[in-house]
Backbone bond lengths (Angstrom), bond angles and torsions (degrees), N, CA, C in turn:
res aa  C-N    CA-C-N  psi(-1)  N-CA   C-N-CA  omega(-1)  CA-C   N-CA-C  phi
1 X - - - 1.444 - - 1.528 111.21 -
2 X 1.339 116.48 -32.82 1.460 120.19 -178.80 1.527 111.85 -57.38
3 X 1.343 116.50 -45.54 1.452 120.21 -178.44 1.524 111.67 -63.15
4 X 1.325 116.22 -36.73 1.464 119.89 178.43 1.528 110.43 -67.08
5 X 1.325 117.03 -42.47 1.473 120.57 177.03 1.517 109.44 -60.36
6 X 1.330 116.56 -47.60 1.458 120.55 -178.60 1.524 111.91 -61.89
7 X 1.312 116.77 -39.19 1.462 120.62 179.27 1.524 110.72 -61.76
8 X 1.333 116.86 -44.36 1.465 120.31 -179.79 1.529 111.67 -67.79
9 X 1.339 117.59 -47.53 1.470 117.85 -175.36 1.523 112.49 -76.65
10 X 1.329 117.36 -17.71 1.467 119.10 175.10 1.529 109.87 -67.00
11 X 1.311 116.99 -36.23 1.463 121.38 179.29 1.532 112.23 -81.64
12 X 1.336 117.06 -31.32 1.459 120.69 -179.21 1.526 108.42 -151.40
13 X 1.328 116.51 96.04 1.461 120.29 -176.76 1.526 112.41 -70.59
14 X 1.308 117.21 -10.70 1.462 120.56 179.68 1.517 112.84 -98.43
15 X 1.325 116.94 12.47 1.463 119.20 178.62 1.529 108.28 -60.09
16 X 1.295 115.98 136.60 1.459 122.60 -178.19 1.526 110.09 -68.45
17 X 1.335 116.92 138.32 1.464 120.77 179.28 1.531 111.75 -57.70
18 X 1.315 115.91 -37.46 1.463 120.01 179.48 1.531 110.41 -63.00
19 X 1.330 116.20 -46.57 1.468 120.53 178.81 1.524 111.28 -63.20
20 X 1.320 116.34 -41.26 1.467 120.90 179.44 1.533 110.60 -63.81
21 X 1.317 116.39 -40.85 1.467 120.58 178.15 1.521 111.03 -63.17
22 X 1.323 116.92 -41.06 1.464 120.72 178.67 1.528 110.21 -64.71
23 X 1.350 116.87 -45.18 1.467 120.62 -179.46 1.526 112.22 -61.68
24 X 1.334 116.16 -33.19 1.462 120.47 -176.45 1.528 112.90 -98.81
25 X 1.324 116.70 -0.68 1.455 120.35 176.29 1.520 114.01 68.29
26 X 1.319 116.92 39.79 1.467 121.20 179.15 1.521 108.76 -142.16
27 X 1.326 117.42 -171.18 1.466 120.39 -178.46 1.530 110.83 -100.78
28 X 1.330 114.95 161.93 1.466 121.79 -177.62 1.526 112.42 -60.71
29 X 1.330 117.54 -38.56 1.469 121.17 -178.28 1.528 110.92 -61.95
30 X 1.329 116.83 -41.13 1.462 120.69 178.98 1.528 110.25 -62.89
31 X 1.326 116.91 -44.43 1.467 121.61 179.30 1.526 109.93 -63.11
32 X 1.335 116.74 -47.14 1.466 121.19 -179.25 1.526 110.84 -60.61
33 X 1.325 117.40 -42.23 1.471 121.20 179.46 1.525 111.24 -65.48
34 X 1.332 117.44 -42.10 1.467 121.36 179.05 1.527 110.55 -62.71
35 X 1.329 116.51 -45.01 1.463 120.37 -180.00 1.523 110.03 -63.91
36 X 1.325 117.42 -45.02 1.475 120.69 178.92 1.527 111.23 -60.21
37 X 1.324 117.10 -40.87 1.456 121.45 179.36 1.535 110.88 -66.10
38 X 1.332 116.84 -41.78 1.467 119.93 179.21 1.527 111.41 -67.74
39 X 1.335 117.59 -32.60 1.465 120.72 174.66 1.528 109.96 -66.18
40 X 1.332 116.60 -43.92 1.468 122.31 179.61 1.526 111.27 -62.19
41 X 1.332 116.95 -39.89 1.469 122.28 -178.97 1.522 112.95 -77.67
42 X 1.330 117.51 -11.31 1.460 120.66 -178.31 1.521 113.42 84.09
43 X 1.329 117.24 9.08 1.463 120.36 174.75 1.525 108.61 -67.76
44 X 1.328 116.50 -45.90 1.464 121.89 172.17 1.522 105.89 -94.74
45 X 1.326 115.27 115.11 1.470 120.74 -173.64 1.518 113.36 -98.46
46 X 1.297 118.19 -8.95 1.454 121.91 -178.29 1.515 108.83 162.48
47 X 1.309 115.75 179.03 1.453 121.31 -179.30 1.515 108.48 -125.18
48 X 1.310 115.61 135.07 1.456 122.51 -173.93 1.524 110.09 -103.69
49 X 1.314 115.97 135.35 1.450 121.25 173.97 1.519 107.53 -109.74
50 X 1.304 117.26 126.20 1.451 122.63 -179.09 1.519 108.73 -90.57
51 X 1.333 116.31 121.09 1.460 122.01 -177.22 1.520 108.62 -124.44
52 X 1.306 117.38 134.14 1.456 121.97 173.45 1.527 106.62 -91.45
53 X 1.316 116.24 92.28 1.467 121.72 -175.70 1.521 112.39 -65.10
54 X 1.328 117.66 -19.67 1.460 120.21 177.67 1.524 111.21 -66.16
55 X 1.320 117.48 -20.40 1.463 121.24 -179.79 1.526 112.47 -95.12
56 X 1.319 116.82 11.54 1.466 121.57 177.23 1.526 108.49 -117.27
57 X 1.311 116.22 175.16 1.463 120.17 177.76 1.531 111.47 -87.48
58 X 1.308 117.02 -2.19 1.456 121.78 -179.05 1.527 110.72 -76.16
59 X 1.312 116.34 136.08 1.463 121.98 177.97 1.519 108.68 -100.65
60 X 1.333 116.46 120.36 1.454 121.94 178.93 1.517 108.96 -137.77
61 X 1.313 114.36 147.06 1.456 121.33 174.81 1.514 106.80 -123.63
62 X 1.333 116.46 128.73 1.457 121.35 178.47 1.517 108.31 -111.73
63 X 1.325 115.84 137.04 1.460 120.48 -179.99 1.521 110.31 -134.48
64 X 1.325 114.59 145.26 1.457 122.54 170.93 1.524 106.20 -104.40
65 X 1.314 115.81 126.78 1.458 120.06 -177.74 1.516 108.58 -119.23
66 X 1.319 115.38 120.21 1.462 120.74 174.70 1.519 106.83 -84.96
67 X 1.326 116.37 133.13 1.460 121.31 -176.38 1.523 109.69 -128.20
68 X 1.319 115.94 125.00 1.465 121.57 175.29 1.527 107.10 -103.21
69 X 1.330 116.84 130.76 1.465 121.32 -175.26 1.524 110.93 -131.25
70 X 1.318 114.33 165.43 1.460 121.86 168.72 1.519 106.25 -111.97
71 X 1.336 117.23 109.85 1.466 118.48 -179.45 1.525 110.47 -65.40
72 X 1.319 116.18 140.97 1.454 120.77 179.11 1.520 109.58 -80.31
73 X 1.298 115.76 144.93 1.461 121.98 -177.79 1.534 110.57 -56.15
74 X 1.316 115.06 127.56 1.458 120.66 177.72 1.520 114.93 82.90
75 X 1.332 117.94 -13.71 1.462 120.46 -178.42 1.522 112.30 -105.54
76 X 1.316 116.80 -29.38 1.456 120.77 179.47 1.514 112.76 63.77
77 X 1.330 115.14 -156.93 1.455 121.28 -176.02 1.526 112.98 -81.37
78 X 1.329 117.16 -23.63 1.463 119.87 -173.54 1.529 113.20 -61.19
79 X 1.301 118.45 -43.21 1.475 121.33 -178.51 1.521 111.02 -68.36
80 X 1.322 116.64 -37.40 1.471 119.70 178.11 1.525 108.98 -66.63
81 X 1.333 116.92 -44.91 1.465 120.88 177.90 1.527 110.56 -58.93
82 X 1.319 116.73 -40.74 1.468 120.34 179.92 1.524 111.18 -62.89
83 X 1.324 117.22 -42.72 1.477 120.08 177.48 1.523 110.56 -60.50
84 X 1.324 116.60 -39.44 1.463 120.51 -178.34 1.528 110.69 -72.12
85 X 1.330 118.03 -46.79 1.470 118.64 -174.43 1.519 113.27 -73.66
86 X 1.304 118.79 -9.97 1.466 120.50 176.82 1.527 113.41 -77.78
87 X 1.330 117.90 -12.61 1.468 119.56 174.47 1.528 108.88 -70.69
88 X 1.324 118.44 135.18 1.466 120.38 -178.05 1.529 113.34 -65.01
89 X 1.315 118.35 -23.11 1.467 121.53 179.53 1.530 112.45 -71.52
90 X 1.326 116.33 -20.65 1.457 121.50 -172.81 1.526 110.95 -83.88
91 X 1.338 115.67 125.95 1.465 121.62 176.78 1.519 111.12 -92.14
92 X 1.337 117.19 -45.76 1.461 121.72 -174.71 1.523 109.88 -142.29
93 X 1.328 115.41 147.76 1.465 121.91 171.31 1.518 106.79 -134.67
94 X 1.330 116.14 126.09 1.459 122.01 179.56 1.522 109.30 -123.16
95 X 1.318 116.97 137.00 1.459 122.24 168.14 1.522 105.22 -82.90
96 X 1.341 116.96 125.29 1.458 120.51 -174.07 1.521 111.23 -126.64
97 X 1.312 115.83 163.46 1.457 120.68 174.60 1.523 108.04 -94.09
98 X 1.309 116.02 165.38 1.456 120.37 177.85 1.516 111.75 110.62
99 X 1.308 116.20 -153.40 1.459 122.35 -174.62 1.520 114.64 -74.56
100 X 1.319 117.75 -17.82 1.462 121.84 178.80 1.519 108.25 -120.12
101 X 1.328 116.36 162.93 1.461 121.01 -177.56 1.524 112.99 -95.73
102 X 1.329 116.25 -39.52 1.462 120.90 -177.59 1.520 111.19 -123.45
103 X 1.328 114.94 149.73 1.456 122.41 167.64 1.522 104.62 -116.86
104 X 1.325 115.95 120.57 1.463 122.28 -177.06 1.525 107.61 -115.37
105 X 1.322 116.83 129.41 1.457 120.94 176.41 1.515 108.33 -108.34
106 X 1.327 116.06 128.33 1.460 119.71 178.43 1.524 109.82 -132.28
107 X 1.324 114.95 160.56 1.454 122.13 174.22 1.516 108.29 -123.26
108 X 1.304 115.67 141.02 1.449 121.81 176.08 1.511 109.41 -141.77
109 X 1.318 115.60 174.68 1.464 119.55 179.05 1.522 111.36 -83.05
110 X 1.338 116.12 -29.95 1.461 120.28 -179.10 1.525 109.94 -141.96
111 X 1.328 115.74 163.52 1.463 119.90 175.42 1.528 110.35 -62.92
112 X 1.320 115.95 -36.46 1.468 120.59 178.07 1.526 110.43 -62.36
113 X 1.334 116.68 -40.43 1.463 120.47 178.56 1.517 111.94 -63.67
114 X 1.325 116.84 -40.62 1.462 120.96 176.90 1.523 109.51 -64.55
115 X 1.326 116.63 -44.84 1.472 120.80 179.62 1.527 110.81 -60.78
116 X 1.324 117.37 -40.05 1.465 120.71 177.93 1.521 111.03 -64.86
117 X 1.326 117.49 -40.58 1.455 120.31 177.17 1.527 110.19 -58.98
118 X 1.327 116.27 -46.82 1.461 120.46 -178.44 1.521 110.41 -63.85
119 X 1.318 117.50 -46.16 1.471 119.85 -174.98 1.528 113.84 -76.30
120 X 1.327 117.42 -32.57 1.464 119.71 -175.23 1.529 114.31 -96.61
121 X 1.320 117.67 -29.49 1.463 119.22 -175.55 1.523 112.91 -111.81
122 X 1.326 116.90 -47.75 1.457 120.40 -173.02 1.531 112.20 -77.96
123 X 1.313 116.76 -54.00 1.469 119.34 -174.21 1.522 113.22 -72.93
124 X 1.325 118.28 -13.21 1.467 120.29 -179.94 1.523 113.06 -84.14
125 X 1.320 118.11 -7.72 1.460 120.04 178.50 1.526 109.11 -68.45
126 X 1.316 116.15 139.57 1.466 120.78 -173.10 1.517 114.73 -60.24
127 X 1.315 118.33 -28.74 1.464 120.58 -177.33 1.530 112.88 -87.56
128 X 1.328 118.44 -9.73 1.466 121.62 -177.52 1.527 109.85 -82.60
129 X 1.327 115.18 122.92 1.467 121.34 179.11 1.525 112.05 -92.13
130 X 1.337 116.69 -42.46 1.462 119.87 -179.75 1.526 110.15 -159.77
131 X 1.337 114.16 161.36 1.464 120.99 177.27 1.525 109.06 -137.28
132 X 1.304 115.85 156.53 1.468 122.78 172.25 1.524 106.67 -140.05
133 X 1.325 116.17 123.49 1.456 121.29 -175.07 1.523 110.27 -104.10
134 X 1.334 115.51 132.61 1.464 122.44 177.88 1.525 107.59 -125.46
135 X 1.323 117.38 120.09 1.462 121.14 178.94 1.520 110.16 -87.78
136 X 1.327 116.16 136.74 1.459 121.29 176.75 1.522 107.21 -82.32
137 X 1.313 115.47 119.05 1.456 120.61 -177.51 1.525 112.18 -89.98
138 X 1.348 116.16 -33.89 1.454 119.90 -179.16 1.519 108.49 -158.97
139 X 1.331 116.82 135.90 1.462 121.42 175.08 1.518 108.22 -96.36
140 X 1.329 115.40 131.47 1.456 120.33 176.52 1.525 111.00 -102.69
141 X 1.335 116.41 -36.98 1.450 121.16 179.18 1.519 107.17 -148.03
142 X 1.325 116.36 135.92 1.462 120.72 -178.75 1.523 108.03 -143.37
143 X 1.324 116.52 129.90 1.463 121.87 -179.91 1.529 111.71 51.29
144 X 1.326 116.50 39.05 1.454 121.12 176.60 1.512 115.24 83.53
145 X 1.339 117.92 -4.41 1.461 120.48 -178.59 1.518 110.61 -108.36
146 X 1.329 116.39 135.07 1.454 121.81 177.30 1.526 107.78 -72.40
147 X 1.329 115.99 130.10 1.463 121.03 -175.12 1.522 113.15 -94.17
148 X 1.326 117.68 -25.09 1.462 119.93 -176.97 1.514 109.78 -130.21
149 X 1.288 115.24 152.29 1.456 120.90 171.21 1.515 106.30 -99.37
150 X 1.324 117.61 115.38 1.455 118.94 -176.30 1.526 111.55 -64.09
151 X 1.324 114.80 145.65 1.453 120.06 176.19 1.515 108.95 -74.20
152 X 1.308 116.04 169.60 1.460 120.85 178.59 1.525 110.41 -57.16
153 X 1.337 116.96 -42.93 1.467 121.07 179.89 1.519 111.49 -63.19
154 X 1.347 117.64 -40.59 1.464 121.10 179.19 1.523 110.66 -66.86
155 X 1.346 118.06 -38.83 1.464 121.08 177.52 1.516 110.79 -63.46
156 X 1.318 117.32 -37.66 1.462 121.28 -179.17 1.533 110.56 -64.71
157 X 1.325 117.29 -30.55 1.464 120.67 -179.49 1.510 112.21 -67.07
158 X 1.330 117.84 -30.58 1.465 120.20 -176.68 1.526 113.85 -104.92
159 X 1.324 117.14 -2.54 1.454 120.86 178.95 1.525 108.94 -82.67
160 X 1.365 117.87 127.55 1.471 119.06 -179.36 1.506 113.01 -67.13
C-alpha cells in the first residue's frame, strides 16, 4: 500500500485523504497513519509545489551544470556532493553516469549571477576538474505536469 500512496502523492501532494482512501479501498485514518509514518522515517522528505514562474512577475534563471570531479581518497562522491548542495543557490545535486559525475541544478536572478556562482564558488573547489553550464530556456513538462500550451504553429511541427 505504501508504494501506491507514494505514487499518488508524488503526482499530486495535495490529494485529499478521503479521495486517496477511496482510490486505495481503505479508510482515511489508515492513509493518514501511513503518511505520518513515512514522514517520520524520512521516506517522504517534503512536498513539492509546481509553479510556472514564467506566468509571474518574478525573474528567475535555471541552469543545469555538469560537474566533473576527482573524488578524494576515502571520501568518495558523497562529501563533494555535500559541499555542493550546501550552497543556497543549489536546488538539486545528482550523481550521474557518463562524461560528468554530477548534475547540479541552480536558480539565480540572472545568467551573469549563475555564471558567477559557477566561476567563483563551484569551479574553485579543489576536487572540481571541469564544469559545463546549460541554461533552461523553456520548460515544457515538469514533475509530470505540462507547463505550456503549445501554439497552433508548435502543434503543426509535431503533427505527422
